[in-house]
Backbone of each chain as ProteinMPNN parsed JSONL, in Angstrom:
{"seq_chain_A": "MTDSNQYQRRYWKELFELRVHVNYLEKYMEQSEFIDKFINFFLAVTSNGSICSWVIWKEYNYIWAGIIAASQLINVLKQFLPYRTRLKATSGIMRELDELSIFAEKEWFYVAEGKLKNEEINELQFEIRSKKTKSVQKHLGINTLPTKGKLLKKAKETAKTYINNFYGE", "coords_chain_A": {"N_chain_A": [[20.961, 24.43, -17.787], [21.284, 23.359, -14.983], [19.146, 21.947, -11.816], [20.296, 22.84, -8.8], [19.298, 21.753, -6.079], [18.103, 19.389, -7.138], [19.076, 16.487, -5.808], [18.151, 17.07, -3.397], [15.362, 17.489, -3.428], [14.848, 15.369, -4.71], [14.995, 13.577, -2.496], [13.119, 14.467, -0.398], [11.014, 14.087, -2.045], [10.884, 11.358, -1.602], [11.322, 10.594, 1.137], [8.461, 11.662, 1.784], [6.812, 10.448, 0.168], [6.939, 7.726, 1.277], [6.141, 8.78, 3.82], [3.552, 8.906, 3.247], [2.854, 5.9, 2.236], [3.209, 4.506, 4.88], [1.173, 5.698, 6.381], [-0.764, 4.749, 4.466], [-0.677, 2.129, 4.495], [-1.239, 1.833, 7.393], [-4.083, 2.366, 7.466], [-4.96, 0.952, 5.666], [-4.878, -1.897, 7.131], [-6.553, -0.963, 9.061], [-8.629, -1.485, 7.969], [-8.852, -4.076, 7.102], [-8.968, -5.211, 9.331], [-11.234, -4.481, 10.371], [-12.928, -5.616, 8.657], [-11.761, -8.421, 9.709], [-12.977, -8.532, 12.084], [-15.489, -7.647, 11.757], [-16.618, -10.597, 10.171], [-16.147, -12.272, 12.466], [-18.065, -11.51, 14.225], [-20.05, -11.663, 12.812], [-20.13, -14.184, 12.568], [-20.557, -15.535, 15.178], [-22.879, -14.585, 15.825], [-24.992, -15.739, 13.646], [-24.691, -18.366, 14.408], [-24.816, -19.203, 16.901], [-27.118, -17.807, 17.234], [-29.164, -18.858, 15.713], [-29.121, -21.566, 16.69], [-30.501, -20.981, 19.006], [-32.954, -20.461, 17.931], [-33.565, -22.527, 16.971], [-34.292, -23.976, 19.097], [-36.786, -22.534, 19.846], [-37.86, -22.093, 17.649], [-39.373, -24.547, 16.284], [-40.298, -25.752, 13.746], [-39.26, -24.205, 11.779], [-36.747, -26.092, 11.323], [-35.468, -26.833, 9.229], [-34.421, -24.435, 8.037], [-32.719, -22.768, 10.119], [-30.681, -24.751, 10.259], [-29.473, -24.776, 8.283], [-28.67, -22.444, 8.253], [-26.53, -22.511, 10.426], [-24.976, -24.443, 8.874], [-24.052, -22.734, 6.863], [-22.915, -20.927, 7.937], [-20.845, -22.765, 9.465], [-19.427, -23.621, 7.125], [-18.286, -20.759, 6.126], [-16.789, -20.172, 8.416], [-14.765, -22.024, 7.88], [-13.84, -21.267, 5.302], [-12.596, -18.573, 5.603], [-10.026, -18.628, 6.511], [-8.799, -18.422, 4.019], [-9.371, -16.292, 2.657], [-8.181, -13.226, 1.142], [-7.939, -10.884, 2.38], [-7.057, -11.726, 4.869], [-4.286, -12.838, 4.432], [-2.982, -10.161, 3.538], [-3.525, -8.615, 5.36], [-1.906, -9.767, 7.339], [0.511, -9.589, 6.027], [0.41, -6.733, 5.695], [0.811, -5.147, 8.017], [3.027, -6.275, 8.846], [4.997, -4.725, 6.647], [4.016, -2.494, 7.118], [4.928, -2.09, 10.085], [8.129, -1.908, 9.46], [8.451, -0.292, 7.596], [7.548, 2.13, 8.428], [9.8, 2.407, 10.716], [11.949, 2.546, 9.109], [11.16, 5.017, 8.028], [11.264, 7.127, 10.155], [13.615, 7.06, 10.451], [14.748, 8.465, 7.794], [13.796, 10.417, 8.031], [15.216, 11.251, 9.838], [17.768, 12.014, 8.76], [16.997, 13.605, 7.544], [17.947, 16.152, 8.018], [20.641, 16.227, 7.775], [20.653, 16.455, 4.948], [18.838, 18.809, 4.486], [20.279, 20.678, 5.773], [22.471, 21.033, 4.086], [24.52, 19.295, 4.665], [25.713, 17.362, 3.0], [26.806, 15.704, 0.475], [25.712, 16.041, -2.858], [26.535, 13.393, -4.169], [26.223, 11.561, -1.792], [23.644, 12.295, -0.597], [22.045, 11.133, -2.24], [22.829, 8.48, -2.33], [21.775, 7.783, -0.006], [19.435, 8.171, -0.372], [18.664, 6.324, -2.197], [19.262, 3.653, -0.771], [17.555, 3.85, 1.278], [15.006, 3.777, -0.45], [15.818, 0.769, -1.675], [15.792, -0.33, 1.021], [13.2, -0.607, 1.536], [11.733, -1.65, -0.715], [12.95, -4.327, -0.174], [11.54, -5.151, 2.116], [8.682, -4.997, 1.498], [8.661, -6.673, -0.29], [9.361, -9.189, 1.09], [7.878, -9.406, 3.207], [5.195, -9.515, 1.27], [5.835, -10.835, -0.757], [4.884, -13.25, -3.522], [2.298, -11.592, -3.801], [-0.126, -8.731, -4.399], [-0.915, -5.945, -3.266], [-4.473, -4.391, -3.831], [-4.633, -1.086, -5.143], [-6.209, 1.096, -3.011], [-8.046, 4.034, -3.509], [-9.909, 5.603, -1.874], [-8.323, 5.438, 0.571], [-6.06, 6.035, 0.228], [-6.221, 8.634, -1.125], [-6.761, 9.53, 1.826], [-4.403, 8.817, 3.382], [-2.819, 10.239, 2.154], [-3.369, 13.375, 2.71], [-3.506, 12.675, 5.502], [-0.59, 12.606, 5.38], [0.393, 15.06, 4.491], [-0.449, 16.623, 6.613], [0.86, 15.921, 8.393], [3.508, 16.497, 7.719], [3.217, 19.248, 7.346], [2.751, 20.205, 10.097], [5.583, 19.216, 10.871], [7.656, 20.302, 9.297], [6.748, 22.558, 8.029], [6.817, 26.243, 7.31]], "CA_chain_A": [[20.587, 24.852, -16.509], [20.834, 22.05, -13.896], [18.646, 22.279, -10.063], [21.296, 22.079, -7.835], [18.863, 21.211, -5.393], [17.548, 18.199, -7.315], [19.362, 15.537, -5.316], [17.494, 17.329, -1.738], [14.218, 17.559, -3.726], [14.462, 13.451, -4.857], [15.046, 12.688, -1.109], [12.227, 15.132, -0.23], [10.119, 13.458, -2.458], [11.271, 9.639, -1.264], [10.459, 10.995, 2.741], [6.947, 11.859, 1.605], [5.761, 9.12, -0.495], [7.347, 6.93, 2.594], [5.154, 8.539, 4.633], [2.166, 8.447, 2.832], [2.553, 4.849, 2.394], [2.85, 4.343, 6.17], [-0.052, 5.894, 6.268], [-1.624, 3.842, 3.522], [-0.597, 0.309, 4.939], [-1.958, 1.477, 8.762], [-5.691, 2.325, 6.963], [-5.507, -0.591, 4.784], [-4.427, -2.984, 8.202], [-7.709, -1.326, 10.118], [-9.945, -1.798, 7.713], [-9.101, -5.571, 6.869], [-9.088, -5.265, 10.859], [-12.573, -4.183, 10.709], [-13.344, -6.954, 8.137], [-12.187, -9.328, 10.295], [-14.21, -8.412, 13.461], [-17.203, -8.057, 11.156], [-16.872, -11.795, 9.853], [-16.372, -12.785, 13.204], [-19.248, -11.357, 14.951], [-22.075, -11.958, 11.713], [-20.417, -15.758, 12.069], [-21.141, -15.747, 16.425], [-24.403, -14.5, 15.92], [-25.857, -16.511, 13.351], [-24.32, -19.754, 14.232], [-25.178, -19.192, 18.068], [-28.471, -17.156, 16.982], [-29.528, -20.061, 15.04], [-29.406, -22.181, 17.915], [-31.206, -20.679, 20.044], [-34.063, -20.038, 17.428], [-34.178, -23.628, 16.492], [-34.808, -24.657, 20.306], [-37.494, -21.934, 19.987], [-39.303, -22.153, 16.373], [-38.808, -25.702, 15.286], [-40.746, -25.846, 12.962], [-38.063, -24.199, 10.646], [-35.483, -26.316, 11.472], [-34.36, -26.777, 7.944], [-33.443, -22.717, 8.098], [-31.806, -22.513, 11.16], [-29.854, -26.031, 10.287], [-28.93, -24.23, 6.604], [-27.293, -20.862, 8.554], [-25.255, -23.009, 11.08], [-23.963, -25.091, 8.062], [-23.378, -21.812, 6.225], [-21.593, -20.08, 9.063], [-19.289, -22.95, 9.63], [-18.469, -23.044, 5.844], [-17.68, -19.343, 6.115], [-15.671, -20.343, 9.334], [-13.952, -22.565, 7.268], [-13.615, -20.41, 4.272], [-12.066, -17.14, 5.749], [-8.738, -18.633, 6.218], [-7.994, -18.403, 2.221], [-10.286, -15.033, 1.842], [-7.267, -12.447, 0.606], [-7.694, -10.07, 3.241], [-6.252, -12.391, 6.047], [-3.231, -12.818, 3.835], [-2.746, -8.984, 3.348], [-3.688, -7.931, 6.911], [-0.599, -10.351, 7.753], [1.385, -8.902, 5.187], [0.631, -5.256, 6.089], [1.293, -5.549, 9.739], [4.708, -6.483, 8.668], [5.511, -4.117, 5.959], [4.159, -1.244, 8.058], [6.399, -1.699, 11.472], [9.536, -1.485, 8.689], [8.482, 0.866, 6.761], [7.83, 3.127, 9.994], [11.531, 2.54, 11.644], [12.361, 3.18, 7.818], [10.624, 6.565, 7.763], [11.961, 7.755, 11.533], [15.603, 7.121, 10.0], [14.688, 8.98, 6.908], [13.435, 12.067, 8.545], [16.701, 11.961, 11.151], [18.663, 12.102, 8.195], [16.715, 14.783, 6.371], [18.535, 17.402, 8.357], [21.986, 16.536, 7.066], [20.691, 16.633, 3.765], [18.776, 20.283, 4.505], [21.724, 21.896, 6.073], [23.669, 21.195, 3.018], [25.911, 18.546, 5.151], [25.858, 15.928, 2.63], [27.239, 16.088, -0.906], [24.584, 15.423, -3.645], [26.386, 12.206, -4.492], [25.532, 11.156, -0.483], [22.164, 12.241, -0.921], [21.449, 9.726, -3.528], [22.993, 6.95, -1.934], [21.723, 7.917, 1.272], [17.868, 7.766, -0.906], [18.757, 4.798, -2.612], [19.31, 3.203, 0.099], [15.907, 4.02, 1.585], [14.356, 2.653, -1.022], [16.186, -0.333, -1.361], [15.316, -1.256, 1.956], [11.577, -0.41, 1.427], [11.69, -2.857, -1.88], [12.916, -5.64, 0.221], [10.403, -5.416, 3.256], [7.743, -5.341, 0.378], [8.831, -8.135, -0.87], [9.912, -10.06, 2.14], [6.159, -9.839, 3.703], [4.163, -9.533, 0.335], [5.98, -12.02, -1.918], [4.145, -12.754, -4.895], [0.733, -11.086, -3.467], [0.08, -7.417, -4.558], [-1.941, -5.111, -3.146], [-4.957, -3.789, -4.984], [-4.994, 0.268, -4.649], [-7.643, 0.989, -2.688], [-8.203, 5.195, -3.798], [-10.328, 6.122, -0.78], [-7.194, 5.037, 1.66], [-4.776, 6.136, -0.898], [-6.118, 10.147, -0.316], [-6.614, 9.676, 3.049], [-2.919, 8.57, 3.612], [-1.782, 12.01, 1.799], [-3.859, 14.048, 3.126], [-2.602, 12.436, 6.872], [0.682, 12.666, 5.596], [0.372, 16.38, 4.415], [-0.977, 17.562, 8.035], [2.508, 15.47, 9.484], [4.904, 17.381, 7.029], [3.22, 20.841, 7.881], [3.328, 20.113, 11.513], [6.931, 19.217, 11.607], [8.162, 20.703, 8.588], [6.088, 23.79, 7.445], [7.711, 27.393, 7.686]], "C_chain_A": [[20.3, 24.103, -15.852], [20.241, 22.686, -12.114], [20.291, 21.784, -9.496], [20.525, 21.775, -6.6], [18.201, 19.647, -5.812], [17.76, 17.172, -6.734], [18.072, 15.649, -3.833], [15.982, 16.972, -2.276], [13.726, 15.967, -4.027], [14.065, 13.244, -3.422], [13.913, 13.28, -0.293], [10.695, 14.268, -0.849], [9.855, 11.566, -1.934], [10.666, 9.82, 0.161], [9.033, 11.03, 2.606], [6.57, 10.822, 1.169], [5.731, 7.921, 0.713], [6.213, 6.909, 3.527], [3.48, 8.239, 4.543], [1.781, 7.035, 3.057], [2.762, 4.08, 3.738], [1.5, 4.337, 6.692], [-1.083, 5.034, 5.763], [-1.826, 2.501, 4.644], [-1.514, 0.745, 6.336], [-3.869, 1.913, 8.416], [-5.869, 1.251, 6.672], [-5.81, -2.099, 6.183], [-5.983, -2.683, 8.861], [-8.598, -1.195, 9.541], [-10.001, -3.064, 7.337], [-9.025, -5.979, 8.47], [-10.673, -5.746, 10.772], [-13.293, -5.294, 9.808], [-13.694, -8.433, 8.953], [-13.156, -9.604, 11.065], [-15.399, -8.663, 13.171], [-17.563, -9.644, 10.74], [-16.882, -12.497, 10.813], [-17.156, -12.823, 14.015], [-20.253, -12.125, 14.196], [-21.874, -13.584, 12.16], [-20.886, -16.008, 13.836], [-22.567, -15.494, 16.377], [-25.243, -15.029, 14.939], [-25.623, -17.833, 13.669], [-24.902, -19.709, 16.148], [-27.184, -18.767, 18.062], [-29.919, -18.331, 16.83], [-30.023, -21.123, 16.091], [-30.276, -22.243, 18.616], [-32.622, -20.565, 19.158], [-34.422, -21.229, 16.858], [-34.6, -24.027, 17.802], [-36.606, -23.497, 20.162], [-38.726, -22.087, 18.689], [-38.668, -23.506, 15.554], [-39.241, -26.026, 14.33], [-39.967, -25.168, 11.295], [-37.028, -24.802, 10.858], [-34.605, -26.099, 10.407], [-33.382, -24.809, 7.484], [-32.34, -22.793, 8.937], [-30.3, -23.482, 11.184], [-28.471, -25.216, 8.997], [-28.111, -22.972, 6.963], [-26.502, -21.728, 9.312], [-24.293, -23.509, 9.889], [-23.135, -24.01, 7.115], [-22.239, -21.063, 7.039], [-20.378, -21.032, 9.303], [-18.456, -23.222, 8.293], [-17.46, -21.508, 5.682], [-16.711, -19.563, 6.8], [-14.311, -21.022, 8.655], [-12.996, -21.999, 6.045], [-12.483, -19.294, 4.282], [-10.482, -17.343, 6.181], [-7.976, -18.471, 5.224], [-8.65, -17.095, 1.907], [-8.309, -14.154, 1.758], [-7.143, -11.601, 1.468], [-7.11, -10.508, 4.496], [-4.81, -12.559, 5.483], [-2.712, -11.172, 3.913], [-2.584, -8.505, 4.701], [-2.532, -8.263, 7.549], [0.499, -9.328, 7.292], [1.875, -7.388, 5.608], [1.234, -5.045, 6.864], [3.15, -5.687, 9.566], [5.426, -5.406, 8.041], [5.34, -2.441, 6.89], [4.766, -0.668, 9.269], [7.318, -1.183, 10.657], [9.466, -0.542, 8.113], [8.441, 2.407, 8.031], [8.808, 3.893, 10.444], [11.781, 3.243, 10.149], [12.516, 4.892, 7.813], [10.959, 7.665, 8.935], [13.568, 7.881, 10.792], [15.919, 7.854, 8.759], [14.531, 10.558, 7.247], [14.524, 12.342, 9.715], [17.437, 12.213, 9.539], [18.449, 13.042, 7.046], [17.532, 15.592, 6.554], [19.934, 17.716, 8.166], [21.575, 16.997, 5.277], [19.984, 18.374, 3.778], [19.578, 21.302, 4.852], [22.42, 21.843, 5.386], [25.268, 20.594, 4.054], [26.207, 17.632, 4.331], [26.156, 16.265, 1.226], [26.127, 15.421, -1.85], [25.084, 13.679, -4.081], [26.113, 10.763, -3.047], [24.348, 11.122, -0.36], [21.281, 11.108, -1.587], [21.823, 8.694, -3.292], [22.021, 6.797, -0.657], [19.971, 7.611, 0.348], [17.902, 6.474, -1.429], [18.783, 3.665, -1.651], [17.824, 2.961, 0.987], [15.142, 3.384, 0.99], [14.625, 1.238, -1.371], [15.857, -0.87, 0.087], [13.5, -1.049, 1.945], [11.416, -1.548, 0.329], [12.034, -4.25, -0.733], [11.893, -5.914, 1.41], [9.162, -5.511, 2.346], [7.866, -6.27, 0.182], [8.774, -9.217, 0.09], [8.275, -10.228, 2.667], [4.952, -9.951, 2.593], [4.073, -10.793, -0.476], [5.658, -11.836, -3.186], [2.837, -12.075, -5.359], [1.202, -9.718, -3.77], [-1.151, -7.094, -3.685], [-2.958, -4.36, -3.893], [-4.765, -2.498, -4.313], [-5.804, 0.643, -4.458], [-7.871, 2.973, -2.598], [-8.562, 6.165, -2.51], [-9.34, 6.269, 0.171], [-6.244, 5.854, 1.312], [-4.671, 7.829, -0.363], [-6.498, 10.499, 1.13], [-5.488, 9.826, 3.62], [-2.472, 10.5, 2.954], [-2.182, 13.091, 2.106], [-3.172, 13.693, 4.935], [-0.952, 13.108, 6.675], [1.193, 14.513, 5.352], [0.065, 17.512, 5.896], [0.423, 17.027, 8.726], [3.413, 16.623, 8.836], [4.655, 18.849, 7.596], [3.401, 20.947, 9.34], [4.721, 20.214, 11.966], [8.085, 19.898, 10.531], [8.3, 21.845, 7.632], [7.22, 24.677, 8.037], [6.891, 27.625, 8.908]], "O_chain_A": [[19.101, 23.827, -15.798], [20.772, 23.569, -11.44], [21.049, 20.838, -9.707], [21.353, 21.41, -5.765], [17.854, 18.851, -4.94], [16.784, 16.427, -6.829], [17.372, 14.74, -3.386], [15.352, 16.17, -1.586], [12.648, 15.457, -3.722], [12.955, 12.798, -3.132], [13.634, 12.56, 0.667], [9.671, 13.969, -0.235], [8.846, 10.862, -1.975], [9.596, 9.266, 0.412], [8.386, 10.354, 3.406], [5.863, 10.14, 1.911], [4.705, 7.314, 1.021], [5.544, 5.972, 3.962], [2.626, 7.707, 5.253], [0.814, 6.713, 3.747], [2.448, 2.892, 3.679], [0.856, 3.435, 7.229], [-2.062, 4.641, 6.397], [-2.779, 2.107, 5.315], [-2.533, 0.071, 6.487], [-4.735, 1.669, 9.257], [-6.715, 0.506, 7.165], [-6.669, -2.979, 6.132], [-6.689, -3.638, 9.188], [-9.611, -0.81, 10.125], [-11.147, -3.474, 7.152], [-9.033, -7.182, 8.734], [-11.187, -6.844, 10.987], [-14.27, -5.854, 10.306], [-14.679, -9.167, 9.037], [-13.991, -10.504, 10.976], [-16.223, -9.395, 13.72], [-18.722, -10.005, 10.941], [-17.499, -13.547, 10.632], [-17.291, -13.838, 14.698], [-21.057, -12.948, 14.637], [-22.853, -14.329, 12.211], [-21.772, -16.862, 13.864], [-23.362, -16.257, 16.924], [-26.43, -14.863, 15.22], [-26.435, -18.608, 13.164], [-25.603, -20.701, 16.345], [-28.122, -19.284, 18.669], [-30.985, -18.538, 17.408], [-31.206, -21.43, 16.243], [-30.882, -23.264, 18.944], [-33.588, -20.592, 19.921], [-35.479, -21.249, 16.228], [-35.648, -24.652, 17.639], [-37.597, -24.126, 20.535], [-39.954, -22.16, 18.748], [-37.86, -23.561, 14.628], [-38.509, -26.821, 13.742], [-40.121, -25.562, 10.139], [-36.04, -24.113, 10.604], [-33.516, -25.526, 10.386], [-32.36, -24.364, 6.962], [-31.175, -22.872, 8.546], [-29.247, -23.224, 11.767], [-27.242, -25.173, 8.941], [-27.181, -22.509, 6.302], [-25.404, -21.785, 8.759], [-23.115, -23.16, 9.819], [-21.995, -24.189, 6.687], [-21.076, -20.758, 6.776], [-19.222, -20.615, 9.372], [-17.232, -23.125, 8.215], [-16.318, -21.332, 5.256], [-15.613, -19.333, 6.293], [-13.147, -20.666, 8.839], [-11.796, -22.211, 5.876], [-11.681, -19.078, 3.374], [-9.734, -16.365, 6.204], [-6.75, -18.374, 5.286], [-8.468, -16.734, 0.744], [-7.377, -14.671, 2.374], [-5.953, -11.297, 1.546], [-6.646, -9.631, 5.225], [-3.998, -12.34, 6.382], [-1.709, -11.136, 4.626], [-1.521, -8.025, 5.094], [-1.982, -7.429, 8.269], [1.147, -8.522, 7.959], [3.003, -6.929, 5.79], [2.389, -4.685, 6.635], [4.113, -5.202, 10.161], [6.428, -4.997, 8.628], [6.19, -1.598, 7.177], [5.05, 0.495, 9.556], [7.563, 0.006, 10.863], [10.443, 0.202, 8.037], [9.221, 3.336, 8.24], [8.959, 5.104, 10.604], [11.798, 4.472, 10.086], [13.462, 5.669, 7.673], [10.933, 8.874, 8.709], [14.359, 8.824, 10.768], [17.105, 7.995, 8.463], [15.07, 11.556, 6.767], [14.65, 13.39, 10.349], [17.507, 13.441, 9.599], [19.149, 13.292, 6.064], [18.102, 16.033, 5.556], [20.466, 18.822, 8.27], [22.238, 17.779, 4.597], [20.595, 19.197, 3.097], [19.625, 22.456, 4.427], [23.4, 22.548, 5.631], [26.402, 21.058, 4.171], [27.061, 16.856, 4.762], [25.616, 17.3, 0.835], [25.698, 14.302, -1.565], [24.225, 12.821, -4.282], [25.911, 9.559, -3.203], [23.792, 10.073, -0.035], [20.218, 10.518, -1.393], [21.326, 7.746, -3.9], [21.555, 5.693, -0.375], [19.436, 6.561, 0.705], [17.13, 5.596, -1.043], [18.153, 2.663, -1.99], [17.258, 1.886, 1.188], [14.507, 2.47, 1.518], [13.658, 0.476, -1.37], [15.649, -2.082, 0.13], [12.834, -1.745, 2.712], [10.796, -2.514, 0.774], [11.167, -5.116, -0.618], [11.484, -7.069, 1.523], [8.511, -6.492, 2.708], [6.959, -7.018, 0.548], [8.071, -10.189, -0.188], [7.631, -11.247, 2.419], [3.862, -10.412, 2.933], [3.13, -11.51, -0.809], [5.887, -10.862, -3.903], [2.358, -11.937, -6.484], [2.361, -9.341, -3.6], [-2.123, -7.817, -3.467], [-2.469, -3.574, -4.705], [-4.705, -2.499, -3.084], [-6.592, 0.789, -5.392], [-7.847, 3.339, -1.423], [-7.9, 7.131, -2.132], [-9.404, 7.352, 0.752], [-5.573, 6.407, 2.184], [-3.794, 8.338, 0.335], [-6.527, 11.663, 1.529], [-5.315, 10.798, 4.356], [-1.968, 11.512, 3.441], [-1.428, 14.027, 1.84], [-2.415, 14.508, 5.462], [-0.316, 13.814, 7.459], [2.13, 15.061, 5.933], [0.298, 18.708, 6.073], [0.999, 17.733, 9.553], [3.93, 17.523, 9.497], [5.516, 19.534, 8.149], [4.199, 21.774, 9.782], [5.148, 20.87, 12.916], [9.258, 20.008, 10.886], [9.198, 22.156, 6.849], [8.133, 24.358, 8.798], [7.183, 28.536, 9.684]]}, "seq_chain_B": "MSEEEKIPEAPKQPASPTPAEQPDILTEKGLPPVDETPDMPPVKPPKEDQ", "coords_chain_B": {"N_chain_B": [[7.713, -14.68, -55.524], [5.977, -17.245, -53.989], [1.937, -17.243, -53.369], [1.691, -18.616, -51.066], [4.161, -18.666, -49.731], [4.71, -16.193, -48.87], [5.123, -14.161, -46.118], [3.357, -14.002, -43.354], [1.702, -11.845, -41.803], [2.015, -9.958, -38.933], [0.478, -10.526, -35.781], [-1.536, -7.645, -34.737], [-0.583, -5.217, -32.363], [-3.022, -5.447, -29.256], [-4.748, -2.248, -28.531], [-3.556, -0.055, -25.605], [-5.402, -0.385, -22.685], [-7.837, 2.58, -22.08], [-7.682, 5.166, -19.413], [-10.264, 4.995, -18.26], [-10.623, 2.507, -18.161], [-8.867, 0.774, -17.678], [-7.861, -1.653, -14.781], [-7.993, -2.042, -11.092], [-5.057, -0.662, -9.88], [-2.236, -2.439, -9.988], [0.575, -2.259, -8.243], [4.372, -2.619, -8.939], [5.659, -3.359, -6.661], [3.422, -3.384, -5.16], [2.614, -1.528, -3.252], [1.211, 1.819, -3.558], [1.33, 4.306, -6.264], [2.668, 7.767, -5.177], [1.762, 10.915, -6.325], [1.603, 13.352, -6.106], [3.61, 15.9, -4.263], [3.881, 18.105, -1.573], [5.557, 21.385, -1.387], [8.924, 21.61, -1.426], [10.591, 22.478, 1.902], [12.679, 25.378, 2.987], [15.778, 25.137, 1.787], [19.479, 24.265, 2.462], [22.388, 24.941, 0.634], [23.906, 21.604, -1.209], [26.56, 19.801, 0.334], [28.75, 20.038, -1.886], [28.687, 22.295, -3.092], [28.761, 24.439, -2.021]], "CA_chain_B": [[7.523, -15.157, -54.165], [4.123, -17.385, -54.228], [1.401, -16.558, -51.88], [1.84, -19.677, -49.671], [5.517, -18.606, -49.227], [4.546, -14.973, -48.388], [5.689, -14.043, -44.893], [2.213, -13.69, -42.372], [1.727, -10.564, -40.667], [2.534, -10.11, -37.306], [-0.904, -9.753, -35.462], [-1.363, -6.227, -34.328], [-0.92, -4.999, -30.823], [-4.236, -4.523, -28.826], [-4.727, -0.961, -28.05], [-3.679, -0.155, -24.306], [-6.542, 0.306, -22.265], [-7.857, 3.955, -21.388], [-7.7, 5.244, -17.848], [-11.127, 4.213, -17.648], [-10.894, 0.901, -18.659], [-8.108, 0.092, -16.604], [-8.496, -2.286, -13.577], [-7.348, -1.48, -9.648], [-3.797, -0.888, -10.363], [-1.537, -3.779, -9.041], [1.911, -2.049, -8.704], [5.276, -4.364, -8.622], [5.69, -3.339, -5.432], [2.182, -3.735, -4.033], [2.295, 0.168, -2.937], [0.376, 2.649, -5.126], [2.381, 5.709, -6.654], [2.316, 8.891, -4.85], [1.538, 11.432, -7.822], [2.04, 14.658, -5.878], [4.655, 16.062, -3.341], [4.211, 19.078, -1.322], [6.507, 21.763, -1.578], [10.243, 20.724, -0.379], [10.745, 23.965, 2.452], [13.799, 25.884, 1.864], [17.158, 24.302, 2.357], [20.83, 24.989, 2.218], [22.962, 24.206, -0.671], [24.256, 20.5, -0.612], [28.048, 20.436, 0.809], [29.984, 20.342, -2.775], [28.014, 23.149, -4.197], [28.799, 25.614, -0.907]], "C_chain_B": [[5.985, -15.896, -54.612], [3.602, -16.977, -53.015], [1.71, -17.429, -50.914], [3.436, -19.126, -49.066], [5.649, -16.725, -48.791], [4.466, -14.917, -46.818], [4.29, -13.441, -43.906], [2.286, -12.395, -41.946], [1.611, -10.42, -39.568], [0.909, -9.599, -37.128], [-0.826, -8.131, -34.62], [-1.661, -6.356, -32.931], [-2.218, -4.685, -30.005], [-3.99, -3.182, -28.366], [-4.597, -1.068, -26.504], [-4.668, 0.27, -23.488], [-6.443, 1.632, -21.781], [-7.621, 3.841, -20.255], [-8.731, 4.534, -17.397], [-11.351, 2.724, -17.617], [-10.113, -0.483, -17.395], [-8.485, -0.773, -15.129], [-7.923, -1.706, -12.516], [-5.776, -1.636, -10.439], [-3.287, -1.513, -9.533], [0.331, -3.058, -9.031], [3.289, -2.992, -8.515], [5.341, -4.311, -7.286], [4.903, -4.098, -4.248], [1.857, -1.885, -3.218], [2.061, 1.087, -4.61], [1.572, 3.809, -5.206], [1.708, 6.978, -5.987], [2.553, 10.12, -6.03], [1.98, 12.937, -7.165], [2.907, 14.74, -4.51], [4.436, 17.396, -2.757], [5.07, 19.465, -1.674], [7.872, 21.523, -0.325], [10.558, 22.228, 0.66], [12.468, 24.138, 2.369], [15.296, 25.013, 2.924], [18.672, 24.629, 1.739], [21.25, 24.287, 1.075], [23.881, 22.789, -0.399], [26.221, 20.715, -0.453], [28.983, 20.471, -0.534], [29.82, 21.661, -3.074], [28.568, 24.639, -3.088], [30.605, 26.205, -1.685]], "O_chain_B": [[5.109, -15.378, -55.304], [4.171, -16.558, -52.007], [2.026, -16.961, -49.82], [3.689, -19.283, -47.871], [6.713, -16.205, -48.457], [3.681, -15.699, -46.282], [4.31, -12.217, -43.783], [3.443, -12.019, -41.752], [0.664, -11.091, -39.158], [0.264, -8.792, -37.797], [0.151, -7.785, -33.955], [-2.466, -7.086, -32.353], [-2.539, -3.499, -30.084], [-2.93, -2.995, -27.769], [-5.278, -1.92, -25.933], [-4.868, 1.483, -23.552], [-5.437, 2.042, -21.2], [-7.344, 2.744, -19.771], [-8.635, 3.683, -16.513], [-12.21, 2.044, -17.056], [-10.359, -1.536, -16.806], [-9.455, -0.396, -14.472], [-7.23, -0.733, -12.813], [-5.447, -2.455, -11.297], [-3.618, -1.393, -8.354], [1.161, -3.468, -9.842], [3.178, -4.073, -7.937], [5.042, -5.344, -6.686], [5.158, -4.788, -3.261], [0.797, -1.431, -2.787], [2.397, 1.08, -5.794], [2.453, 4.066, -4.385], [0.518, 7.257, -6.138], [3.651, 10.135, -6.587], [2.741, 13.628, -7.842], [2.922, 13.784, -3.735], [4.889, 18.202, -3.57], [5.825, 18.717, -2.296], [7.891, 21.361, 0.895], [10.788, 23.204, -0.054], [13.283, 23.354, 1.883], [15.558, 24.602, 4.054], [18.867, 25.183, 0.658], [20.703, 23.299, 0.587], [24.588, 22.813, 0.608], [26.923, 21.56, -1.008], [30.09, 20.965, -0.318], [30.847, 22.282, -3.347], [28.693, 25.759, -3.581], [31.202, 27.165, -1.198]]}, "name": "protein", "num_of_chains": 2, "seq": "MTDSNQYQRRYWKELFELRVHVNYLEKYMEQSEFIDKFINFFLAVTSNGSICSWVIWKEYNYIWAGIIAASQLINVLKQFLPYRTRLKATSGIMRELDELSIFAEKEWFYVAEGKLKNEEINELQFEIRSKKTKSVQKHLGINTLPTKGKLLKKAKETAKTYINNFYGEMSEEEKIPEAPKQPASPTPAEQPDILTEKGLPPVDETPDMPPVKPPKEDQ"}
């Protein structure tokens, strides 16, 4: 026995997965931005604070000089840290996947209302998947994103709420 | 066949790591797989089935 809705079901899965990935990238970006801001704040405090402290407590000059040197080193090295590359990549992918998600949701109407043939639904699903893969490859290149379980869980919850609000009975 | 002519046994494949041993998942596409999907809302049958 064949499932007459199998292509609509697959399309639905694709739609949901896309929504989860948009949310996931959004949360990933937020986290990377937080790390970036934290490092910048830390560097500003340590380098400037050490200069002030050096003026006040001259007897600990080697400590303040060490802190200043370390903060300068971090400042140079931070551009090579993986989160910086990921921040740029995730921002690009997220924008494109968000647009793709809107397109997929718009097309869902035709899929759900039985206005498309199975063949057309299948083509549409693979068109979306192909665009998604191209976007990821374009921005991420040879890099990968390590999976962050907590962020993925939150992304799924947000997507479920979104789906319930707009597609729930 | 002499002892020297015998074909050496191929090294055994290492057992695949158990889920607990696996490192962070790095998917090919860089995005993690989504294992659960909410139920699909009611839909009309596809065009050719009507």
